[in-house]
N, C-alpha and C positions, 0 to 999 in steps of 0.2 A: 513414784512409778512415771514411767510416761506415759501421756496422751496418745501416742502413736503405737498400733500393735506390732509386735514383732511376728516377722514376716517365719524366721526359722524357729522360732519358740512354738508358734501353733495357735491358731484361731480364739482370740480372747484373752491373751497371756500379752501382759502389759511387757513391752522393752525397758530396757534398762535406761535411764539418764546419765548423760557425759560424766556427771558427780558423783554418780553412785561408782563407776568402775574406774576413776580417775586414781587412785594409788595402788601401783600394780605390785604393790607388794605381796599379793595375795594375788597368786598365776591365776587362779581363776577368772580374775577381774580383768584379766587380759585376756584372755578365751572369749566372754561375755561382752568386752568391748569391743573384739573382732567382730561378732556377731552381729550387735547393734550399729555399726559402721555399714556392714556389707548390706544391711536392712535399710538404711536411713537415709544414711550420708552420703555413699560411694559414689554414685551418679555426679552428683555437683562437684562432689570433691576430685574426681579425674579429671572433667572439666576444666576446673580453675587452676588445676595445678599443671596440668597439660600446657596449659595457654600460657601459663607463667614459664614454663619453662622454653618453651620455643620461643618465645618473645627475647628470650635472655640469650640462646644463642646467637639470635639475629643481632643483638645487640654487643654482644662480646667478641663478634664475629669483626668489629668497626673500628675498636682497637687496633694500631699499627705494633704496639708495643708491651699486649696483653700481658705475656707473661711473664716480661720485667716488670712489670705492675705489679705485679702478683711475688714475684720477688721483695719486689722493694718493702711491700706492707709488710711481708712476712718477718723481713730482716728488723722493721720499726717496732713488731708484734714481739718479739725475740728480746730488744734491749730493754724494751716497757717492761715487760714481764720481771727479767732480771733484775733491775734496778727497782723494782716498785716500790719499796721500803720508803725511797729518797723522793721518789716523785711525790709519794703522797705528801709527806714533809715539805715539798717545792709547794705542790699545790694549794695546803693547807696556808701558807704565807701569801701566796697569790692574791687567794680571796680573802682572806682576811685583811691584806692591807688595803682592799677595794670596800671596805666595809661589811663583808657578809661574813655570816658563820658557816662551820667546815664542823661536822660531827660524824668521826670513824666507829662505825656499829660495828661490835666484833659478832653479834646475830640478829636474825630477823627480829627479835624481840625486843632486843635495844634500839633498832633502827622505831622499829612501831612507837616505842614507849615515846622516843624524842620526837616523833611526828606530832605523835599525841599532846604532848607539851606544848610544842607551839600552836596548835589548834588551840589548845586549853588558854595559854596565854594572850592572845589576839580575841580569844571568846568565838572564834569560828563556830558556827552555824551550817555555811554550806561551802564546800570543797569542791572544785572542776577537775576532775583529772586528764591531762594528755595521755597517750598508749605507753603503756610502762608495764613491759614483761615483768621486771624486777620487782613491780608494787606486786605483780602478784605472788612472785614467789617468797616473799615475806609476810603477805595474805593481809595486806593493810585496810584493805576496804570492812572487813566484820570489826576491825578493832576501832576505826572513826566509828563507826555507824553504832556499836554497843555503845558508845557515848555520848549519842544525841547528834552526831552529826551528819547531815546529808553527804553522801558523797555522789558527784555524779559524772558516770564516762562519758567524755564529749567526741572521743572517737567513735565512728558510725558500728565500726563492728564491734567497738567494745562497748558501745551501747546496748545494741542487739543483745550481747551475753550477758549486759548486767539485767537486762528485764527476762532474759533466760534461765538465768541464772548457772549460766557453763562458765568452765573453763576454754580458755582459746586454745583454738586446733592447729595455729600456725603462728610463726614469729611474725611475719608480715600482715598476713591477713587473718585475723584472730577468727573472724567468724566465715572461713572460706566455705565449710560444713553448710551453710545456710542457702538454698536456695532461695529467688524473690518472691517464690511462691508461700515459703515458710516462715518469709519474714512478714510477710502480708498478713499471714492468720495470727501470727505472735502481737505485733501491733492493734488489730482489731481485737483483740482477746485482753491483752492488757490494757489498752486506750479506751475500749468498749467505745470506737467509732465506727459509724457508717459510710466513713469515707472509701470510695474503692481502693486506694493504694496500691494500684495494678501497675504500676510503673516502677523502674527506679528511678527513675526523679522524682516521682509525688512523694514515695518513701523517703527521698533524702531532706524534700523541703520540710514534710512534716516532721522529720527530726529536727532540723534547721531552727526550726519556729518553737520546736519544744527544749532547745539549748540553748537558744538566745539570751533571754532573761537569767537562765544560772549563770551565765560566764556575766552578765553585767552586776549580778547581783553577790559574785561569789567571796568571799571572804579569804579565802587561800584557793592556789592555783598549784598544782603538781603536776609535775612531768618527768621524762627520763633523762636520757643521753644519751647519744650514740656514741660521742669520744669526748674525754675533756683534755685539755690542754692545762700540763701542770704549769708551765714559764707565765701563763696568763690568765688562768682561771678562765679560759673560750670553753663554752659550750658549743658542741655541735649536733643541731636538733634537725633530722632529716624525716621529713610527711607528704603527707601527699594531700591533706585536706586544710590544713591551717591550724586547726584547734591546740597545736601545741601553743601556736602563737598567742591564741587567744590567752589561754591556761598559764603562760607565762608573762602578757605583758598586761591584761586588763586587771587582776586581785591584786590589790598592796601587797600580799606576801606570796613570794614565787618558792617550792621547796623543788629541789630538782633530788630524785633520786638515782643512784648509779651504782654499779659493782665496782670495786677497787681496780679491775683490770681494763678499765674503760679509758684510763688514763694513759695519756702517750707525753712523751716530754713538751713537744712545742706544737705551736696553733701551724707553722708552716705544714709539721707532718701531717695534718690532717687531709691534704690533698689527693695524694693518694687514693686513700681511703676513702673519699666522698667519690670520686670516679668509679671505684669497685662495687661499692656499695650498693650505688644508683642504679647502675648495669645488671649485678647479681639478685637485687632484690625486687626492683619494678620495670627491669628491662630498660631503663631510662637514660641519657644522657648525663642527666640531674634529675632529682625530685622534685615534685611542682613547687614545694616550698622547703628551703635549706636556708637554715637560721646558724648564725654565729653569736652566740651572747658571751659578753663578759662582763654579769651583773657582781654587783647590785645596778640597775641601770641607773643614769641620772635623769629621764624623764621623769616629771612625776606622773603616781598614779592615777586612774583614768576613777572619776568619781562622778555619780548620775548629779544632775543638776538640783542645786541644793543642797546635797549632801558636802560634808567635809572630805577633803583631799587627803587620805592618808599617806605618809611618808611610806618608801618601798623598804621592803626586807626580802633578804634574801639567804636562803640556807641549803647548803649543797651535803645531803647524806649518803655516806661513802659505805659499801657495804662489805665485809668481808663475808660471812656466813659461809664460811668454809673455802673460800676462796683463796688463803693464802695458805692451807693447808694442800689445795690440788696444784699452789704452784711448786711446793714441796717434793710432790710427788712427779717421779721421774718419768710416768708416763702420761699422768693425768695433766699437766705442766699445757700440755699441746692446747688441751680445751681453752683455756682463758686466751688462745690465740683469737677465736671468732668472735665474728662481727655481726652476728644472727641477723645474715642477708636471706639466709632460708633457701639459698643453691642447693643445698644438699638435700632439704625436705624434698623440693619440685621435681627434682633428677630421680629419685628414688622411686622404683616401681610399688614397691609395697604402700611407701605413703599417697601415692597417687589414687592407691586403693581405699584405702580405709583412716587417710588423714592422721592427726592428731590425738584426736579423742583415743585411738586404739594405740597408735604408735605414736604414745606419748605418757606422759605420768599427769601430776595433778600441775606443773605450771611448762614443763620444756616437752618439746615433740622432736619427733624425727631421727634421725639418725647421729648425730651430735647432743640430740637431749638427754639420751643417756647418761652421758657422762655428767651432765650440768644437773639432772635430778639426783645421782648420785653422790655429787660436789656438794651440792646445797640440802642435802635432808640426809637419806642414809643409802646404804649401795643397794637392798633388796627392792627400792622405790625404781630402779632402773631396770627390770624382769623386761620391759617392752621393749630391750635392746636389743631381746631376740628375734625379732623380726626385722633387726639389719640381717641381710643374707650374706653379708662382704662379698655382693658383686662387684665393688668399686667404682659402681659410675658416678658418687656423688665426689670421687678424689680429684679428678680432674676438672670439676667446676666449684671447689671450694677458692675463693678469692686469695686466703693463707694459708694455701697447704696443708690442712689439717688432714692427717691420715686419719680417717672417722672408723674405715674399719678395724685398723689395730686397736682403736680406744674400745671399740664394741666387742672385740676379742678378747680384751682385757678385763671388760667387768665380766662376760661369760665364764672366765676363770675365777676370778674371784667371786661371783656368785658362786659356782661348781663346789670349789672349797666349802663354802659354807652349809653344803648339803649334807645328812647325815649319813649318804651312800645305804646301797644293801646288799644283801647276800647274793643276790644273781649280779648287781655290779662288781662286787668283790670277785667274784668267779671270772665274767669275762676281763675284768683289770689283771688278773693273775695269768689267764693265758693269752692275752693278745702284747702281755708285755707293758700295761700303760705306765708313764712314770709316776713316781710314789705322790707327786704334790695333782696328781688328775685321777687317785683313788674314789675319791666321794665323787665324782661325776656320776650324774644319773645314766641311769641304765640303757636309755633311748640313745644320748649323746654317746654313750662311751659303747655303743657299737656303730653308730656312722663315723665314729673319729678312728674305729678301728676296724673298718671294713675289709681294708686288703687280706688280714686275720680270715674272717669269713670267706671273701669270696677266692680266697686261695684252695680252700677246703670245697668251695663250691662246683668249682672249676674239674677237678679231681673227680667226683663224681657226678658231671655235669648231668648226667640222666636222668640218678636219681631228685637230682636237688630240685631241677626244672621240673619235673613230675609234680613233687610235692608242693613246691612254693608256688606254680603256677608260671614259672618263668616265661615272659614274652606274652602271656596272655591274660586279656582283662579281665577280672574276677567277675564271676556270676553270679546274681542274686539267690536265683531259684536251681541250688544245684540238683541234678534231677540224676548224677550218675554215679557211680563209687570213685570215678578219679575227682571228680568235679568237687564231691565231697570232703575227698581227702584236702586238696586246694584251699576248699574253704574253710576247714577246721583250722590248718596250717597257718594260714592268714589272718583269722580270727586271734591263734595263740600268739603270734607273730604283734600283731596291732595290741593287745593285750599288754606284753613284757618287753617288746621294744619299740613302741609305738608307730609303728609302720602301716600306714592307713591302707584297709582292704580293698578299697577304691583303685587304688594307685598299680598299673600292672608293673610286676616285674621285669626289668631286663633279663633276659635268659643267659645264663653262662655258656658260654662257647664250648663247644669239643676238644679243642687243644687253644691255649693261651698265644700270643702275641711270640712269646720268649721258643715256646715249643713249635710255633709255626715257621720262626724263621731261622730255627735248625735246621729245619725239611728241605727251606730253600735252597736250590743250588747257588752257590754264590760266583761268579765271574771273576777273572781272574784281577787282582787290584792292583796290576802293571800299568803304570800310564794315567792312571787316574790319582787325579792332583787333588781332589777335592776330598777331603777324608770326615766323615759322619758317621755318630753314634746316634742312633733312635732312644732316646729313652721309654723303656716300658713301663709307662704310667701304670697306677692301677686300674683305671677308668679303664684302659685301651685293652692293656692286658689283661684283662678277667671279662671283660664286656664286651669291648668292639674291636677285637684283634683283626679282623678284616681292614680297618682303616690302617692299622700300623702293617700290615703283608701290603696292602696298597702306598703307603709311604715308603716302604724298601724297595720296592717295585720302579714307582718314579723316579726315586734320586738315580736308583740305580742304571735304569735308562737313561738320565742326563749324564750320566760319567761319572758317576760320583761312589767312592768308596764306601760300603755302607756297616755298620755293625749295631749287634742290638745289645741294650745293657741286660742285667737281671732286673728283674720289677722287686722294687722296692719303694716304699711309701715316701714322696717327698715331703711329707707334713699337711697338707691342704685339708685332706681330710679333719686331721686331729684340730689344727687351728680352729676349721669352722664351727667346731664344738666347746672352743675354748679352753682346750688342752693343748695348754701352749707348751708346758711343761713333754709331754710327749710328741709335740710337733716339731718341738726341737732335736729330739732324739732320730726323729722320724729322716728328720733335714740332713742331719750329720752323716747316718746312713746313707742316703740318696747322693749326696756328694762327696762321700768316700769312694761307693762305687764308679762315682761319673772321673773321679779323681786321673785314674791312670788312661783315661780314654783322652780326655783334654791335655796330659801331658804329650798323648803320642800327637798331639795335632788336631786333632776329632773337634768339630762343632758338635755342638749337641740341638739335636729334633727333636721338639715335642709337640704329639696329636692334640692332647688335652688341652685346650686352653688356661682352665682353671690351673694345671699344674707348669704350664710357662708360666702363668702370672707368678706363682710361685717363684721360678729362679729368677724374673725379671724385676721381682718388687718384695714381696713378704720373706724372702732368706734376708734381707737386709734385717728384721728385726731377730731372726733365728741362729743364724751366725755368729762366730765368735769375734769377726774382726770386718772390716768395710772389704780388706784387700781380698779376701776368700768371697765375700758374696761377689766383688766384681769380676773375677776369675770365673762366676759361671753366670752372671749377669749377660758379659759380652759376649759371651758364646751359644747362647741359648735362643733357638727360632721356632717358631711357628712352619706346620710343614707345607704348607701353602708358599707361605714369607719364602722359605729355601729355595722353592724351585722358582718363585720370580730371582732371587740373590744368582743361582746359577744361571740363567737366562741372559741376565743383566752383565755377569762377567765374562760371558761367553761372546756377547754380542750375537746370539741365534735368536732367530723368531718362535715363538709358541707353536707356530703352526709344523714347523719341521719337526715336530715331538706328538705333538695331538693333534687327532684328527674329528671336527665335529662331526663329521657324516656317520664316524660308529657308533654317535650317541646313541642308544637304545632307548632314552628317555625325555627324545624332542630336545628342541634348540630352548622353549621357555623355561627357565629357570626362578624360583623363589630362596632367595637367601638370607636365613639369619644368622646374624654372627652371635658368638657367646660375649656375655659383658667384659670378663677379664680381657676377653681380647680386642673390645673396643676399647677401653682403659690402657691398654700398654700398645694402639695404635698397629695393630695385625692384620684388619678387616680388610681394610683399602685394595692390599695387595691381591686378595681371591677377589673382590666386584672386579679389578682392572684384568686381572689374569683370565678371566672366565667371558668377560667381554671381548678380549682379544684374541679371545680363540674363537669368536663367531656365537656366542652365548647371549639372549634378552634376558638379563638379571634384573629382576624386580628384588630391591630390601626392604626389610623392615624398617619402620623407625622408632618403634618402641624401646622402652629404655632398659626391659629385662623379658624375659619370655616368662619368669614367675616362677619355673619349677628350682631353680638355684640351687642344682646340688644335690645334698639330702630335703631341704626343705620344705618340696615339694612331697615326700614321702611320709614326713610326718602328720599324723593324725591332726594333732594340735591344728596345722597349717595346711590341710590339703583344700579345704573351701577359699583361702586366701589365695594360695599358691594358681588353682583354676580362673580365680577371677581375675587376677593378674594378666593370665594367658589369654583372657578374653579380647583382648586388644590384638595381640599375633593373631588370634585366630580371626579377628575380624579384616583384619588385614590382607589374609590368605585365602578368605571367600571374597572380596573385592578386587582383588588380581586375577582369579579363577575365574569373577564374571567375565572377564575383557579378553577375552581369546581362550578361554580353555583352561584346564587345571593344569598350572606349573608344576614341573617335578621340585619338591621339597629340599631345599640343600642346609644342613647345620652343620656346626663344627664343635657344637660342644655336646658331650652325651648327655647332660640334663636337658639340653634346647633340643635336642631330637626326641626324648622321652617324653616331652612336655608336647611336639607338634604331635607325635604320636597318638598320645590321650586325645589330642583334637580333632585329629582325622582319621587314625587308622590307615596311616597311608605311609610309603617308603618313606624313607628319610635318610639321605646320602651324604655324607661326609665329603667336602668339596674333594678333598686327595682321592677318593673310591672313583669321582668321577672323571678326575684326571686317570687315573690309572685305565682305568674301561676306552680311554681314548686315542693310548698309546700306540704310534705306527709298528708293526710288528717288524723289529729289525734283527735280521740274522747273524747269529756268532760269523766273525771275519773267517776263522779257521772253515765252517762249512761254505761260505762264497766260494774260498779258494777250490773244496774238493769240486763241487757243481761246474766251476769254470775250466777245468781241468776235465771234467766227466763231459760239459761243452764241447772242448775244442777235442775230444777222442771221437766224439759221436761226429762230427764235422769232417774231422780225417778219413771216418770210417766211410763217409757219404761220399766225397773226393775219389777216393779209390774204386769204390764200387761205380760212380761215372765213367773212371778212367778205363776200368775193366771192359763196360757196357760200350766205350766208344772204340777200343778196340775189335770189339767181336763184329 
């Protein structure tokens, strides 16, 4: 147990160590790891990952051809993985022709056995290692140490973790979770030193002095490799400290360990990877130390004075360990394109909050880590992939365009199928019509994945449902009334059976759905209205935020559009987020069938909820049966305010002709938080631009995610993490409020609205609701004509009266 007490566990209770909860095949380890990270590591992780992330944003913005560069690296990786068996043979020939040795290890055990044999053959007593996550994957250090060989990690972060006996928590910065104060305390405890070691410089100097002799006396040096060129056998080694150079040049024996996915055809093709890796990993144009080695080198190995010079020897250990099976998997092949730059980790709100010891396994971490952990060990070890909320914030950040949320949704689906199922789950599956492949899905996921079914009945009996479940009200701890007791009891049962945390206020069901409200609206004549629109009644808007849908109809009609509303059917978002892919496909089929006739009638699709819009713009590519059908809906789907801007641009009219800021009942100062999916698909800028054009003072959030992430923030298992992520957003709101008074909160997503409400209990408006309240009152043409006729009649009467007065 750790020497640090756990805040959440109580006084006197020791916190878990990272290795205690590294293997997430037992889900309790995941929940314990989250508590551990929130208690001990979170502030340091948050500060460091966010710094990496913002520096990366600045760095990649300097690339004039960033997207083209990403496309180029992606194509190289696709070709390389496709021809991997041939590249392995080419690489073996290249290295051996220069006098090197190559061993292809089928398993981690094979790799460790070969490396141990090399060390024994050279009577090695001391091994120095450069940073290599692949060596962590195969558990190399314990194998060598068990044979009496001293192993020294030479990377500063890895050296810290070796002292602490912890697994890395990050690809780029393995000890990211350690503050300077914790490192000082660790060094003082391990080395029994009285030195102050109270600065980063002092800690680095102390470590360098400890490691210098290790490099000079090492018998074997072990490194990884960022890339390997098959044609020349060249290794690309990227680092920030120079320790890899020391480990590869000074010892007479150099062993390089790399997964077979690191092979690309030629040395020339390393160039785009180097550009993107440096920018994505450390926000540099080029890392401090970048080496291209074509071993074995011809220079003599280093030897201390008076010691014999030993001949150089090079061994390349290529590791399969499940990679060829991943290559043959139509979904997880994409994992092998990863260059381990850590961009997906740093841009992930959950990772920013708890790091890789919670959002990670025994070796790999973050959004991409689940696929690596499952592929190189076993599926159950990837349970931490549940912390991927599918927010898609990582999608645009990956330099090789890996669809990481899709990988994790597939991990969820495969894990669901391994569950035994339950009687309650079977009942819910039967009532909701869940697909056969998803029938063993845990009850909580089954509930959230088929939310439309429960929402439909909740709105039919809204008064009763809201009273029982406390819809829209924050649950109270000390219920002292009959009604509160009923709510408390119901929420306790929902928490126990469905996993809905009792502390999270549930949104109230509306008295009428969007579809019902739309039928009651008096539709103007469609005559002369060239713009034709169907508002998609997504589940979240139809059964929860119906006013937003009504506001959308009103605004679009005021701008001259012919608007109808679809029936409310799930489009697949809810099911997909729970790993219920078969059910999501059925939902996607139903939604697109509902919209087919509208699209055929020439109507564009306007979607209020950004997560639903993201389905049409992105995710239906995985769920529909053809690219053509996906394109049919992708090209016609728009976010509500985005479409308002489009109409204005087409008409050439100004926003002030339709929206009057003086009618604002919430003032002129706004705080706008855009939904994660809206940011990914590029729909947030239009909203900010339009509001500012109208005259609002708009402050925007800079956080990656609000932390609610749809169903994620409702779940008992993840409520604390959700609120911890939301703390950044809450802080930004408070800071903006301090400068000039409270701003009106504006959010484009349902879950974002709920999170902001949880943080402040203030009214949160959708941008389209605000726009609807600003519309100029425009009389209908026929009414205006009638008023003109009445006015003319009045004028004539007045004239006749005056003539009569004049005669008299």
